[in-house]
C-alpha positions as CSV (number, residue, x, y, z in Angstrom):
1,M,-119.7,-78.7,65.7
2,N,-121.9,-76.2,65.8
3,D,-124.3,-73.8,64.5
4,D,-122.0,-72.0,62.2
5,H,-125.4,-69.6,60.4
6,T,-126.7,-69.1,64.7
7,R,-123.1,-68.7,65.5
8,Y,-121.6,-66.8,63.3
9,G,-124.6,-64.5,61.9
10,G,-124.5,-65.8,58.2
11,P,-120.4,-66.0,56.8
12,P,-120.9,-64.3,53.3
13,R,-120.2,-66.6,50.5
14,Y,-116.7,-67.4,49.2
15,P,-115.7,-67.2,47.0
16,F,-116.1,-64.0,46.5
17,P,-117.3,-62.4,43.1
18,G,-115.0,-59.9,40.7
19,G,-111.8,-60.4,39.9
20,T,-109.6,-61.7,37.1
21,A,-106.6,-63.9,36.9
22,L,-105.0,-60.2,37.0
23,S,-106.8,-58.7,39.6
24,P,-108.3,-60.5,43.2
25,P,-111.1,-59.1,44.4
26,G,-110.5,-56.1,46.7
27,E,-112.2,-57.2,49.2
28,Y,-108.7,-59.4,51.0
29,A,-107.1,-56.2,51.6
30,R,-109.5,-55.5,53.7
31,L,-109.6,-58.8,55.5
32,R,-105.7,-58.5,56.1
33,R,-106.1,-55.4,57.7
34,E,-108.9,-55.9,59.8
35,E,-110.2,-59.8,59.7
36,P,-107.5,-61.7,58.6
37,V,-109.1,-64.7,59.8
38,S,-112.9,-64.7,58.8
39,R,-115.6,-66.9,58.6
40,V,-117.0,-67.5,54.8
41,T,-119.8,-69.9,53.7
42,L,-118.7,-72.6,50.7
43,P,-120.3,-73.6,48.1
44,Y,-121.3,-76.9,49.6
45,G,-121.4,-78.3,53.5
46,G,-121.4,-74.8,55.1
47,A,-118.8,-72.5,56.4
48,A,-114.8,-72.6,56.4
49,W,-112.3,-70.5,58.1
50,L,-110.7,-68.2,55.8
51,V,-107.3,-66.7,55.8
52,V,-105.3,-64.0,54.2
53,R,-102.3,-62.8,55.8
54,H,-98.5,-64.6,54.1
55,A,-97.5,-65.7,57.1
56,D,-101.0,-67.9,58.4
57,V,-101.7,-69.4,54.9
58,R,-98.0,-70.4,55.2
59,F,-98.7,-72.1,58.7
60,V,-102.1,-73.4,57.5
61,L,-100.1,-75.1,54.3
62,S,-97.1,-76.4,56.5
63,D,-98.1,-77.5,60.0
64,P,-99.5,-81.5,60.1
65,V,-102.2,-79.8,62.5
66,F,-104.5,-79.2,59.1
67,S,-105.5,-82.1,57.5
68,R,-105.9,-82.7,53.6
69,A,-107.5,-86.2,53.8
70,A,-109.9,-85.1,56.4
71,S,-111.5,-82.2,53.6
72,I,-112.4,-84.6,51.6
73,R,-114.9,-86.7,54.3
74,P,-119.0,-86.7,53.6
75,G,-120.5,-83.9,54.7
76,T,-117.5,-81.8,54.7
77,P,-117.6,-78.1,53.6
78,R,-116.0,-77.5,50.6
79,F,-116.1,-76.0,47.2
80,F,-117.2,-78.8,44.1
81,E,-120.7,-81.0,45.2
82,H,-118.1,-84.0,44.0
83,P,-114.4,-83.2,44.5
84,V,-112.0,-86.1,42.2
85,A,-109.8,-87.2,45.2
86,E,-107.0,-88.6,43.6
87,G,-103.6,-88.5,44.1
88,M,-101.2,-87.3,46.5
89,G,-102.8,-83.6,47.4
90,Y,-105.4,-85.2,49.0
91,L,-102.8,-87.4,51.4
92,D,-101.7,-87.1,55.5
93,P,-98.3,-87.9,56.4
94,P,-97.4,-90.8,56.5
95,G,-99.0,-92.1,53.3
96,H,-98.0,-88.5,51.4
97,T,-94.3,-89.5,53.1
98,R,-93.7,-92.7,51.3
99,L,-94.5,-91.4,47.8
100,R,-93.7,-88.3,48.4
101,Q,-90.2,-89.6,49.0
102,L,-91.0,-92.0,45.9
103,L,-91.5,-89.0,43.9
104,N,-88.7,-86.7,45.1
105,G,-85.9,-89.2,44.5
106,V,-86.9,-89.3,40.8
107,F,-88.4,-85.7,39.9
108,T,-84.8,-84.3,40.5
109,Y,-83.3,-80.3,39.9
110,R,-80.9,-82.2,38.0
111,R,-83.0,-84.2,36.1
112,V,-85.3,-81.1,35.6
113,A,-82.0,-79.1,34.0
114,A,-80.4,-81.6,31.8
115,F,-84.6,-81.5,30.0
116,R,-83.6,-77.8,29.9
117,E,-82.5,-78.1,25.9
118,N,-85.7,-80.2,25.1
119,V,-88.0,-77.4,26.9
120,T,-85.7,-74.8,24.3
121,R,-86.1,-77.6,21.1
122,I,-90.0,-77.6,21.9
123,V,-90.6,-73.7,22.3
124,A,-88.5,-73.1,18.8
125,G,-90.5,-75.0,17.3
126,L,-93.7,-73.9,18.2
127,L,-92.9,-70.4,17.2
128,D,-91.4,-71.5,13.9
129,G,-94.8,-72.9,13.4
130,L,-96.0,-69.4,14.4
131,R,-94.1,-67.6,12.2
132,R,-95.4,-69.4,9.2
133,T,-98.7,-68.1,9.9
134,E,-100.3,-64.3,8.8
135,P,-98.6,-62.1,11.5
136,A,-101.5,-62.7,13.9
137,A,-101.6,-65.6,16.1
138,D,-103.8,-66.9,19.8
139,L,-100.9,-67.4,21.9
140,Q,-102.5,-69.6,24.5
141,A,-103.8,-72.2,21.7
142,G,-100.3,-71.5,19.8
143,L,-97.8,-71.5,22.5
144,A,-99.2,-72.1,26.4
145,V,-101.2,-75.1,25.8
146,P,-98.5,-76.8,23.5
147,L,-95.5,-76.0,25.4
148,A,-96.8,-77.2,28.6
149,G,-98.7,-80.4,26.7
150,R,-96.0,-81.4,25.3
151,G,-93.4,-80.6,27.3
152,V,-94.5,-82.8,30.7
153,C,-95.5,-85.4,28.5
154,E,-92.0,-85.6,27.0
155,F,-90.8,-85.5,30.2
156,V,-92.9,-87.8,31.7
157,G,-92.4,-89.8,28.9
158,V,-95.9,-90.2,28.0
159,P,-96.7,-90.0,23.8
160,Y,-98.1,-87.1,23.2
161,A,-100.4,-88.2,19.9
162,E,-102.1,-90.5,22.9
163,Q,-103.2,-87.5,25.0
164,D,-107.1,-88.4,24.0
165,R,-106.5,-91.4,26.3
166,F,-106.0,-89.2,29.2
167,A,-108.4,-86.7,28.2
168,P,-111.5,-87.6,29.8
169,F,-110.2,-87.4,33.2
170,F,-108.7,-83.7,32.4
171,A,-112.4,-82.9,31.7
172,V,-112.9,-84.1,35.1
173,V,-110.5,-82.6,37.5
174,T,-110.2,-79.6,35.5
175,S,-114.2,-78.5,35.3
176,T,-115.5,-76.3,38.3
177,E,-118.7,-78.3,37.5
178,P,-117.7,-81.7,37.3
179,P,-118.9,-85.0,36.0
180,S,-121.4,-87.1,37.9
181,P,-119.4,-89.3,40.6
182,E,-120.2,-92.5,38.0
183,E,-118.5,-90.5,34.9
184,T,-115.6,-89.5,37.0
185,A,-114.9,-93.1,38.1
186,G,-114.7,-94.1,34.7
187,A,-112.5,-91.8,33.7
188,I,-110.2,-92.5,36.4
189,G,-110.6,-96.2,36.0
190,S,-109.7,-95.1,31.8
191,V,-106.5,-93.6,32.9
192,Q,-105.2,-96.1,35.7
193,E,-105.4,-98.2,32.7
194,Y,-103.5,-96.2,30.3
195,F,-101.2,-96.1,32.5
196,A,-100.5,-99.7,32.9
197,E,-100.0,-100.2,29.9
198,L,-97.1,-97.3,29.6
199,M,-95.7,-99.3,32.9
200,A,-96.0,-102.5,30.7
201,R,-94.6,-101.0,27.9
202,E,-91.7,-99.8,29.7
203,R,-90.7,-102.5,31.5
204,R,-90.2,-104.4,28.8
205,E,-88.6,-101.5,26.9
206,P,-86.8,-99.0,29.8
207,A,-86.4,-95.3,28.3
208,D,-84.4,-92.6,30.0
209,T,-88.0,-90.6,31.4
210,F,-89.4,-89.5,34.2
211,F,-92.2,-92.2,33.8
212,G,-89.1,-94.9,33.6
213,A,-87.2,-94.0,35.9
214,L,-90.2,-94.0,38.4
215,V,-91.1,-97.8,37.3
216,R,-87.4,-99.2,37.6
217,R,-86.5,-97.1,41.0
218,N,-90.3,-98.5,42.7
219,D,-89.3,-102.1,40.8
220,E,-86.0,-102.0,43.3
221,E,-87.7,-100.9,46.6
222,R,-91.3,-101.5,46.7
223,R,-92.5,-98.5,48.4
224,V,-95.8,-99.2,46.7
225,S,-97.8,-100.5,44.5
226,D,-98.2,-100.2,40.8
227,Q,-101.5,-98.5,40.8
228,E,-99.8,-95.5,42.7
229,V,-97.0,-95.6,40.1
230,A,-99.6,-95.2,37.6
231,T,-101.7,-92.7,40.1
232,L,-98.7,-90.0,40.9
233,A,-97.7,-90.3,36.7
234,F,-101.2,-89.3,35.9
235,G,-100.8,-86.6,38.5
236,V,-97.5,-85.0,37.8
237,V,-99.4,-84.7,33.8
238,V,-102.4,-83.3,34.4
239,A,-101.0,-81.0,37.1
240,A,-98.3,-80.2,35.1
241,Y,-100.1,-79.4,31.4
242,E,-103.0,-77.6,33.0
243,T,-101.4,-75.5,36.1
244,T,-98.5,-74.2,33.9
245,S,-100.7,-73.7,30.5
246,A,-103.1,-71.3,32.9
247,Q,-100.0,-69.9,34.8
248,F,-98.3,-69.6,31.4
249,G,-101.2,-67.6,29.5
250,N,-101.7,-65.6,32.9
251,T,-97.8,-64.2,32.5
252,L,-98.3,-63.6,28.6
253,A,-101.8,-61.2,28.8
254,L,-99.8,-59.2,31.8
255,L,-97.1,-58.7,30.0
256,L,-98.3,-57.2,27.0
257,S,-101.5,-55.9,28.5
258,D,-98.8,-53.2,28.7
259,R,-95.8,-53.1,26.1
260,R,-93.6,-51.1,28.6
261,R,-93.0,-54.6,30.7
262,L,-91.9,-56.1,27.2
263,I,-89.3,-53.6,26.2
264,E,-87.8,-53.7,29.9
265,L,-87.1,-57.4,29.7
266,R,-85.7,-56.8,26.3
267,G,-83.8,-54.5,27.5
268,D,-82.4,-56.7,30.6
269,P,-82.7,-60.7,29.6
270,G,-81.5,-61.2,32.7
271,I,-84.5,-60.6,34.7
272,V,-86.8,-63.0,32.5
273,S,-86.6,-65.1,35.6
274,S,-87.5,-62.6,38.4
275,A,-90.1,-61.4,35.6
276,V,-91.6,-65.1,35.8
277,E,-92.4,-65.2,39.6
278,E,-93.5,-61.8,39.6
279,A,-96.0,-63.1,37.7
280,M,-96.8,-66.0,39.9
281,R,-97.0,-63.6,42.8
282,Y,-98.8,-61.1,40.9
283,T,-102.0,-63.1,39.2
284,Q,-104.8,-64.9,40.7
285,L,-104.2,-68.7,39.4
286,L,-107.4,-70.7,41.1
287,S,-110.7,-69.6,40.2
288,Y,-112.4,-71.1,43.6
289,G,-110.9,-69.3,47.0
290,G,-107.8,-72.4,47.7
291,N,-107.3,-75.9,48.8
292,P,-109.7,-76.4,51.9
293,F,-107.8,-78.0,54.9
294,V,-109.3,-79.1,58.3
295,A,-108.0,-78.8,62.0
296,T,-107.7,-82.1,63.9
297,A,-107.2,-80.3,67.0
298,D,-108.1,-76.8,68.9
299,V,-105.7,-74.6,67.1
300,K,-104.9,-70.1,67.0
301,I,-104.0,-68.2,64.4
302,A,-104.1,-65.3,64.9
303,G,-106.3,-64.4,68.0
304,T,-108.8,-66.9,67.1
305,V,-109.4,-70.2,67.9
306,I,-110.0,-73.0,64.9
307,E,-112.1,-75.3,66.6
308,A,-111.2,-79.0,65.9
309,G,-113.2,-80.6,63.2
310,E,-113.5,-77.0,61.3
311,V,-112.8,-76.2,58.0
312,V,-109.6,-73.9,56.9
313,V,-109.5,-72.6,53.6
314,P,-105.9,-70.5,53.2
315,S,-105.8,-68.1,50.5
316,I,-102.7,-67.8,48.7
317,N,-104.2,-65.2,46.0
318,A,-104.5,-63.1,49.4
319,A,-101.1,-63.7,50.6
320,N,-99.3,-62.9,47.6
321,R,-100.8,-59.9,48.0
322,D,-99.6,-59.2,51.6
323,E,-98.4,-55.6,52.4
324,R,-96.5,-56.6,55.6
325,V,-93.9,-59.3,53.2
326,F,-94.3,-57.1,49.1
327,A,-93.9,-54.1,49.3
328,D,-96.3,-52.2,47.7
329,P,-98.2,-55.8,46.7
330,D,-100.5,-54.0,43.5
331,A,-97.6,-52.8,41.4
332,L,-96.1,-55.5,39.4
333,D,-92.1,-55.2,39.6
334,L,-90.2,-57.4,37.3
335,R,-87.3,-57.0,39.2
336,R,-88.9,-57.6,42.8
337,R,-86.4,-60.4,44.8
338,P,-86.8,-61.9,46.7
339,N,-89.9,-62.7,46.3
340,P,-91.5,-65.6,48.4
341,H,-94.7,-65.5,46.7
342,L,-96.8,-68.6,47.5
343,G,-97.7,-69.8,43.7
344,F,-96.3,-73.1,44.4
345,A,-97.6,-74.0,47.8
346,H,-95.9,-74.4,50.8
347,G,-95.3,-77.0,52.7
348,P,-95.7,-81.2,52.4
349,H,-98.1,-80.0,49.1
350,Y,-94.9,-77.8,47.5
351,C,-95.7,-78.5,44.1
352,V,-92.9,-81.5,42.8
353,G,-92.9,-80.3,39.2
354,A,-92.6,-76.3,40.6
355,P,-88.3,-76.5,38.1
356,L,-90.0,-77.8,35.2
357,A,-93.1,-75.2,35.4
358,R,-90.4,-72.1,35.7
359,A,-88.3,-73.7,32.7
360,E,-91.0,-74.1,30.2
361,M,-92.0,-70.4,31.3
362,E,-89.1,-69.1,31.5
363,L,-87.2,-70.8,28.2
364,G,-90.7,-69.8,26.6
365,L,-90.8,-66.0,27.7
366,R,-86.8,-65.7,25.9
367,G,-88.0,-67.5,22.5
368,L,-90.8,-65.2,22.0
369,L,-88.0,-61.9,23.4
370,A,-86.1,-63.3,20.2
371,R,-88.1,-64.5,17.8
372,L,-90.9,-62.1,17.9
373,P,-89.2,-58.5,18.5
374,A,-92.2,-56.9,17.6
375,L,-94.6,-59.1,19.0
376,R,-98.4,-57.3,20.6
377,L,-101.5,-58.1,21.6
378,A,-104.7,-57.9,18.3
379,V,-106.7,-55.9,20.9
380,P,-107.4,-53.6,23.9
381,P,-106.1,-55.5,26.9
382,E,-109.9,-54.5,28.3
383,D,-111.3,-56.8,25.5
384,L,-109.0,-60.3,27.1
385,A,-111.8,-62.6,27.9
386,W,-111.3,-65.3,30.5
387,R,-111.9,-68.9,30.3
388,P,-114.9,-69.7,31.9
389,G,-115.8,-72.9,34.0
390,R,-112.6,-74.0,34.9
391,V,-110.2,-74.9,38.1
392,M,-107.5,-72.6,36.9
393,R,-108.2,-69.1,35.6
394,C,-106.7,-68.3,32.4
395,P,-107.1,-66.5,29.1
396,A,-109.3,-68.3,26.5
397,A,-106.7,-66.4,23.9
398,I,-104.5,-64.1,23.4
399,P,-104.5,-62.8,20.1
400,V,-101.0,-61.2,19.2
401,T,-100.0,-59.8,15.8
402,W,-95.9,-58.6,14.8
């Protein structure tokens, strides 16, 4: 590969400074207009290509010329010094396809639809707990985090009370400064051991859960190893727990920062679903730039030739504000339809847990609107603090009163 700093004159560091979960860096808008494919320098390993327009980001996320597996090879430009390369997110077809087919056969819309009643019950219990306190609470700790945690644990079939068994792995994969490779290996080994225990428990006492169905289906078809089944299951738990709690927190902060938005939702509860989708588009969930891919052959994007072996970073945060796709993209429109945002990614790595995340956020928001009609922030919106050092952006706390 060519010397990037000589060839391109020293690309800017990426991620760009500035921006919160609610407002991305302004540099994205300029790049979409003037330089849709540009050179940037990643924290480790050197330069990469940054892609910022919606159509181009979709192309990178879906075309097989771009490899996720190659992005974790030694020396490849990357965001983290020691990436935790576990799960389907770092696989390419056909290995990825084999696992995804097994997962899709169990993580169905029908299963999620049947689970909505459970989510409603979890929401009601959490809101009962909030209402028993003084008329003030932290919605991040009191609703967003436990809703995502209890929801995915119950759906998958993992006892919520045993979350300390996989907490060390959480710490590894959700931090922007993960531990050493040795500590990472220890955390991975521990969580694999725990899910192996769950698998043995499931075979002794079958349960009507996602994990139970996954184990039984694979026992019948033998598509993958037991270790791969365990990796699939804890991958779902970790991803759904962290991403949904963070995104729901962002959504609540966004809506509560202007009471007119809550008034609009209360006046027309039918738009709650579209409001959840718009919050997915409007907020930027990833604290880093986006998942890197490697071009496996020369390919052209927006007139720029990407050479085989070069790293490409498709920015979902930038694509979701693309004026070519979204009218008035910097405005929050709770009734926006259609809304082809990329908040759940696109292509082979589209989030398998999207239906569950949508159900939790929608039903959580409906519960809040119905049970706490006088809900409001207890601090000025500008005083909300954002959680530092985490892969997913979200408020450190959402203090509210009612």
